[in-house]
N, C-alpha and C positions, 0 to 999 in steps of 0.2 A: 587402456584405462577405462574402468567402468565406474560411473558416479551415480549414486542414488540420491535423489532430492526428496526430502520429507517436509511437508507443509502441514503442521499440526494446528487445527482449530480447536475450539472448545468441545465440539462433538463430532469431529471428523478428522481424517488423515488423508491428504492427497499425496500421491507419490508418482515419480517418473524415474525411469532408469535409462541412463544415456551411456553410449559408448563414444569414446574420443579416439581419434586416429584409427580408422576413419570415423567421422562423427555420424551417429544415427540414434534416434529414439528407439529403444529396445521394447519397452513396455510401460504402461501407466495404469493407474487405478485409483480407487477411492474406497475408504472404509468409513461408513457413516453410522450415525445414531449411537455414538459412544456414550455409555452411561445412561442412556434413556431407558425408560420402563419397557420391559419385554425384549430388549436387545441382548443378543448373546455376547456382545462386546462390552465388558463392564468398565474398562479403563484404557488408557493409552498404551499401557504395556501390552495388553491383549490385542489392541489394534496393530501395533508394530509387529507383534508375533504373527498376526494374520497376513501382513505384508510379506514377512519372511517366508511363510508357508506357500504363499502364492508364487513368489519368485522361485522357491525351491521346486515347485510343481512344474515350472517351465523347463526344467532340465539343466544340465551342466553347460549348455551352449552359451549361457550368459557368463559363465566363469565367476571369478572372485570380484567382489565389489571393493574397489580401491579406497573409495571415500564416500561419506554420506554428508551431503550439504543440508543444513537445517535453516529454514526461515525462522528468524527471531525478530519480532516486531520492534522492540525497543532496546537499543544499545547504549542509550545515554550519550555522554560526551566521550567516553573512553574508546569506543570502537569506531574507527573511521574506515576500516577494511575488514574483509573476512578474516577470521582467526581460527586456529586449531583449538579445539575445546579441551581445557584442562580444569582443574579445581578452581582456579582463580576466575576463569571465564564463567563457570557455572555459578560461582558466588555473585558475580556482577549481574548476570541475567536474573537471578533470584532477587537481587537488590532492586533492579529496575522494574520488577513486577508491580511495584507501587505506582509507577507511571503508566503501566499498561496492564491493569489487573485482569482484563479479559483475554489477553493474548500471550504474555510472557509465561504464565504458569503452564498452559498446555504445550507451548513451545519447549519448555524445559522438561516436561514429562516425556515428550518424544525423544529428546536428547538422551535422557537417563535410560529409557527403554532400549534405544539403539546401542548404547554402550554395553548393555548386557547381552543383547541378542546378536549384534554384529561386533564382537570384541576385537576382531582383527582389522576392521575398517577404520581409517582415520575419520574423525568427526570434526566437521567445520561449521562454524556459525556464520551466517550471512544476515546482516541487520538491515531492516527497512529504513532505519534512520541514517545509515552510514553515508549514502549518496548525498545527503543534505548537509554533511559536516563541512562543506566548503562555503556555506553561507557566511558572509562577514558578520562580525560582532554587532555592528550598527543595525543589521537587519534581523538578527536572531534574538536580541535582547528586548524585553518589555520595559516600558517606562514605569517601573516599580522601584522601590528602594533597592539599591544595588546589592545590599546584604542578602536579599532574597535569592539573588543569583548565586552569590558566593556560598551561602549556607545550604540552600535547597536545590540549586541547579535549575531554577525556574527560567526557561528560555524556550525559544522555538526549536523544535527538533525535526518536524516534518515526517511524513510516512509515505507508503507506497514507493519507496526509493528504488526497489529493483524494477518496478514497472516503468517509472520515469526514465531510468537508465537504459532499459531495454529498448523502448521506443525511440529514445534519442539516438542511440547507436544505430538502430535500424534505419532511421530517417537519413542518417549520414550516408549509409550505403545506397539507399534509394536515390538520393540527390547527387551521389558521386562527388561529395565534398567532405573534406576533413572536418571532424567535430570542432577542431580548434579554430575553424573559420566560420562557424555557424552561430547564429543567435536563434534559440529555439524556445517555444513555449509548449510544454507537454501537458495534456489535459486528461487525467484519469477520472472517468465518470462511470461509477458503478453504484452500488448501494452506499459505499463510501466514495467521496469525491475529493480530488485535490488537483492543484495546478501548480506547475513549477516553471521558473524562468532559468534557462540554461545558456550560459555564455562560454564559448570556447571549451565546451565539454564539462563545465563545472556548474553546479547548481548555485545560483546567487540569491534565490528566494523561493519560498513555497508556501502554499496557503494553510496547510495544517500546522498546528503550533506545538504547544507544550503537550497536548493530547490530540487525537484525531477529531476533536469536536470543532475546532476552529475552521473558518474559511467558507467554502462554498456551501450552498444548501444541499443536503444529501437525502438519502431515503428516509431515515428516521432521526438524523441529527440536524440541529438548528443551523449550524455554521455560525457566522459572526452575529453576535447580539450585543446590546449595551449591557455590561455587567451589572449595572444598577437594577436591572429587571429582576435579578435574583433576590435582592434585598427587598424590593417592592412586593414580590410574590410572598416572601416570608411574612411581611407585615399584613398585607391585605388578604391573602388566601390561606395564611397559616401553614405554608408548606415548609417542611424540613429541608435541610441541605440534600439529604439522600433522595427525597421525593423530587426535588428540583433537578438533581443530576439525572435521575431516571427519565424525567420528562424531556430534558434537553437532548439526551442520547438515544432514547427509544421511542418517543412519542411525538417528535417534532418533524422538521423537514417536510418533504413531500407528503408524508403521511399526515402530519399535523395540520397542514394547510388544506389539503384536498379532502381529508376525512374519508378517503376511499382506500388508499393503499400506499405502501412505499415503492411499489412496482410501477415504473413509468408506463408500461404497456397498458395496465389497467386504468391508470389515470387518463391516458389518451382516449381510451374507449369511453370513459365517462364524459370526457370533454366533448366528444362527438355527439353524445346524447344530450348535450346542453347543460352539463353540470358546471355551474359558475365557479365553484371553489376548485374544481379540477383544472379549469382553464387558468385560474389565478396561480395555482401551484406551478404550472408550466411557465407562466410569464415570469414569476419570481425567480425560478430556477435559471432561466436564460438571462435575466437581468443581472443577477449576481455574477454569473459567469462572464458576462460582457464587462462588468466593472473590473474584474481581476485581469481580464485580457488587456484592457486599456492601460491599467497600472503597470503591467509587466512589459508592455511594448515600450512604455516611457523609460522604465529603469534599465531596459536592455539597450535603449537607443535605436529602436527599430527591431524588426524580426524577420528572419528568413523563412521560417516554417512554423505552423501551428499544428500540432499532432494530437489527434483524439484517439482514445483507447478505452478499453474495458466495456462492460455490458451496455451501458447507455451510449458511450462514445463510439462504439463499433456498429451500432444498429439503428441509429436515429439521424439520418441525413438532414431531416427537417430541423432538428434542434441545432445541428452544426451550422446549417445555412443561416439561421437567425442569429446565432452566436457571433459569427464572423461578418455579418452584414455591416457595410459602411466603412470598410478598411481602405476605400479608395483614396482617403486623405493621405495615406502613406506614399512616399515617393516610389517605393518598390513594394508592390502588393505581395504579401507572403504566400508561399505554397501552403495549401491546406491538405493534410494527409490523415487518413484513417489507418491505423496499424494495430492489428490484434496483439494484445500483450501476451507475453509468455514469461512470467516471473520465474517459473521453475527452470526454464532454459537459461535465464540470466544467472540464476543461482549456480547452476551446473558450470557455466563458463567461469564465474568468479572462483569457484572451488578449484577448477582445473588450473586456472592461472596462478592461484595461491600455491598449489602443490608444485607446479612447474618452477616457480620462483624459489621454493624451499630446496628443491633439488640442486639448484645452481649454487 
């Protein structure tokens, strides 16, 4: 069985082709600058067609593609598992675009393109939010009028689900213990950052919320703030809601504090040169991370392992050392692991397991 994984962003398509039984990665690639000025790739249909031509040029040795797994960022409450894509699923993905306007539309464009270009392959949607659907209601609800949840489904959804699931499962293998016997904290630190508490293989809380804006300090996102700041800025600075939303999502976080960049590598360089704001950005980043670690250790009732992943998490041992400093107060000091994430591989596994179940 051959499974193609498609990860559509707003201006790029990442893809990986896997063989199962025996398992191996056959090929991978990236189509960039979709829709940008001067780019020959005008839209996602052309991008997927480019992928098709690349695979075709590799020859018949790869054979037929049994299924295509699509990363979809927001699945709302409806999707707790990967699903075969049909008209109803497409309708729901389009509906949830309101909750993930930067992600769901390109995800859907990739799906529609694949249905035309690979008509004989099964199409499967894998949702970033699905792994977090085990969070209990008392943890995913906000203390707003309950009607807002009933009418508008305002609640914590969480994101980076396939990454958290992948490193959790991998840590179980490394530690040679069943996931059902482990208390884990998984920390995805990239330009977007999130942290999850996982007990017996199930997510019980995560830092991102209704949108990916909540939680840790990120590259350009503020993370947690007092919501009254939004009203204050409207009155004092005359900012519109659209302007404030742009600031919180694109001009805040490490970039906003440091004034240097959203790239931690550049901030570190500036810090070495004596840039006070760069140092402050790093201190704030670590402090917010430590606050969440402490909270999640308490709700888990201890922790067996803390796993770091993604661009920052995989390449900054100094940040990790400061983040986990002082855990000696625990009766059992947790294992600290750095595991490179592989969301595409996790998607491929989930698609394979979905099709295997369907055959039964």
